[in-house]
KEMI-937974 format. One record per residue (C-alpha): x, y, z. Coordinates in pm, 1 decimal. Last residue first. Layout:
N
<atom px="X" py="Y" pz="Z"/>
...
***
This chain:
111
<atom px="-3845.6" py="4863.2" pz="-12629.4"/>
<atom px="-4002.5" py="4622.6" pz="-12486.8"/>
<atom px="-4139.9" py="4462.3" pz="-12833.7"/>
<atom px="-3995.8" py="4103.5" pz="-12750.9"/>
<atom px="-3691.5" py="4101.0" pz="-12972.8"/>
<atom px="-3626.8" py="4472.6" pz="-12855.1"/>
<atom px="-3642.2" py="4369.9" pz="-12521.1"/>
<atom px="-3373.1" py="4082.7" pz="-12639.7"/>
<atom px="-3183.8" py="4331.1" pz="-12745.0"/>
<atom px="-3185.5" py="4552.0" pz="-12449.0"/>
<atom px="-3048.4" py="4255.0" pz="-12242.2"/>
<atom px="-2729.5" py="4143.2" pz="-12464.1"/>
<atom px="-2661.8" py="4507.8" pz="-12495.6"/>
<atom px="-2661.5" py="4475.8" pz="-12096.7"/>
<atom px="-2468.0" py="4200.5" pz="-12128.2"/>
<atom px="-2229.4" py="4295.3" pz="-12374.7"/>
<atom px="-2162.0" py="4680.6" pz="-12140.4"/>
<atom px="-2093.8" py="4408.6" pz="-11741.0"/>
<atom px="-1848.8" py="4163.1" pz="-11994.6"/>
<atom px="-1643.0" py="4493.5" pz="-12106.6"/>
<atom px="-1632.5" py="4658.4" pz="-11759.9"/>
<atom px="-1527.2" py="4278.0" pz="-11671.4"/>
<atom px="-1252.4" py="4313.5" pz="-11909.8"/>
<atom px="-1104.1" py="4638.1" pz="-11790.4"/>
<atom px="-1188.6" py="4571.2" pz="-11462.1"/>
<atom px="-920.6" py="4287.9" pz="-11458.0"/>
<atom px="-691.4" py="4513.2" pz="-11691.3"/>
<atom px="-730.8" py="4784.3" pz="-11420.3"/>
<atom px="-627.2" py="4529.3" pz="-11157.4"/>
<atom px="-377.8" py="4338.4" pz="-11368.7"/>
<atom px="-181.3" py="4678.8" pz="-11356.5"/>
<atom px="-135.1" py="4769.4" pz="-10992.9"/>
<atom px="19.4" py="4396.2" pz="-10959.1"/>
<atom px="259.6" py="4422.4" pz="-11242.2"/>
<atom px="323.5" py="4812.8" pz="-11067.7"/>
<atom px="275.9" py="5198.6" pz="-11169.6"/>
<atom px="253.8" py="5164.1" pz="-11551.9"/>
<atom px="70.6" py="5431.3" pz="-11575.6"/>
<atom px="-107.8" py="5342.8" pz="-11908.0"/>
<atom px="-319.7" py="4997.2" pz="-11802.9"/>
<atom px="-424.3" py="5311.7" pz="-11564.9"/>
<atom px="-577.6" py="5542.8" pz="-11811.2"/>
<atom px="-689.8" py="5181.6" pz="-11918.0"/>
<atom px="-868.5" py="5137.4" pz="-11585.4"/>
<atom px="-1039.1" py="5483.0" pz="-11637.9"/>
<atom px="-1158.7" py="5397.0" pz="-11977.2"/>
<atom px="-1287.4" py="5096.2" pz="-11924.0"/>
<atom px="-1472.5" py="5237.6" pz="-11678.8"/>
<atom px="-1619.8" py="5496.2" pz="-11843.0"/>
<atom px="-1683.7" py="5259.8" pz="-12115.7"/>
<atom px="-1838.1" py="5068.6" pz="-11776.1"/>
<atom px="-2032.9" py="5324.8" pz="-11686.0"/>
<atom px="-2188.7" py="5443.3" pz="-12031.5"/>
<atom px="-2344.0" py="5090.1" pz="-12113.2"/>
<atom px="-2485.9" py="5110.8" pz="-11720.1"/>
<atom px="-2706.5" py="5391.4" pz="-11859.1"/>
<atom px="-2811.3" py="5236.5" pz="-12050.0"/>
<atom px="-2906.2" py="4929.8" pz="-11889.5"/>
<atom px="-3104.1" py="5191.5" pz="-11672.7"/>
<atom px="-3262.4" py="5363.5" pz="-11891.4"/>
<atom px="-3416.9" py="5028.4" pz="-12068.8"/>
<atom px="-3516.1" py="4913.7" pz="-11759.0"/>
<atom px="-3681.5" py="5246.7" pz="-11742.6"/>
<atom px="-3915.9" py="5241.5" pz="-12046.7"/>
<atom px="-3986.7" py="4887.6" pz="-11938.4"/>
<atom px="-4318.9" py="4864.1" pz="-11815.7"/>
<atom px="-4441.3" py="5151.5" pz="-12107.6"/>
<atom px="-4322.9" py="4933.1" pz="-12401.4"/>
<atom px="-4466.3" py="4568.3" pz="-12273.0"/>
<atom px="-4784.5" py="4768.7" pz="-12114.7"/>
<atom px="-4823.4" py="4917.1" pz="-12490.8"/>
<atom px="-4842.8" py="4568.0" pz="-12649.0"/>
<atom px="-5032.3" py="4451.9" pz="-12400.2"/>
<atom px="-5304.5" py="4780.5" pz="-12523.0"/>
<atom px="-5264.4" py="4693.1" pz="-12912.1"/>
<atom px="-5028.2" py="4870.2" pz="-13099.4"/>
<atom px="-5115.7" py="5103.8" pz="-13338.0"/>
<atom px="-5001.3" py="5042.0" pz="-13672.7"/>
<atom px="-4809.4" py="5310.0" pz="-13882.1"/>
<atom px="-4688.4" py="5338.5" pz="-14222.8"/>
<atom px="-5004.2" py="5494.1" pz="-14344.1"/>
<atom px="-4910.5" py="5784.4" pz="-14182.3"/>
<atom px="-4647.0" py="5815.3" pz="-14399.5"/>
<atom px="-4293.6" py="5756.7" pz="-14398.7"/>
<atom px="-3962.5" py="5970.1" pz="-14361.0"/>
<atom px="-3777.1" py="5708.8" pz="-14169.7"/>
<atom px="-3701.8" py="5827.3" pz="-13855.7"/>
<atom px="-3969.7" py="6147.0" pz="-13775.6"/>
<atom px="-4241.1" py="5920.7" pz="-13944.3"/>
<atom px="-4481.4" py="6120.4" pz="-14119.9"/>
<atom px="-4855.2" py="6252.5" pz="-14054.2"/>
<atom px="-4821.2" py="6102.9" pz="-13713.0"/>
<atom px="-5012.8" py="5855.8" pz="-13552.4"/>
<atom px="-5346.8" py="5897.3" pz="-13360.2"/>
<atom px="-5424.5" py="6012.4" pz="-13031.6"/>
<atom px="-4969.1" py="6042.5" pz="-12920.5"/>
<atom px="-4728.6" py="5836.6" pz="-12891.8"/>
<atom px="-4516.0" py="5726.2" pz="-13210.3"/>
<atom px="-4287.9" py="5459.3" pz="-13126.4"/>
<atom px="-4066.3" py="5403.0" pz="-13499.5"/>
<atom px="-4005.3" py="5068.6" pz="-13634.0"/>
<atom px="-3849.6" py="5142.4" pz="-13923.2"/>
<atom px="-4103.2" py="4984.8" pz="-14143.7"/>
<atom px="-4354.8" py="4952.5" pz="-13980.6"/>
<atom px="-4385.6" py="5215.8" pz="-13794.0"/>
<atom px="-4526.9" py="5168.3" pz="-13440.3"/>
<atom px="-4882.5" py="5325.4" pz="-13314.5"/>
<atom px="-4884.2" py="5450.8" pz="-12961.3"/>
<atom px="-5209.7" py="5579.1" pz="-12786.3"/>
<atom px="-5328.4" py="5841.8" pz="-12596.6"/>
<atom px="-5617.9" py="5902.0" pz="-12334.3"/>
***
């Protein structure tokens, strides 16, 4: 069964039977890796999909903000522009909420 190993320098997580010879992120040796407990590994596996969802929402919020900006620039009429400005602001809030959640996941070992 594969195990998870964490680089104690950069935080990179490796999945395998043993730690890699060299960290793919910081290029330090395998002695910098520690094996994660089954509880720590379960947190990571359980949160994998939700982290992906948060990332996808961030991408979508960026697209909404870009489209809203285009609508603002067209400047058809004040009500229309107001709607686009609200959409752009709401997209920012959604993006920041997801970023905060991802940061919380990282702090709690769910990356």
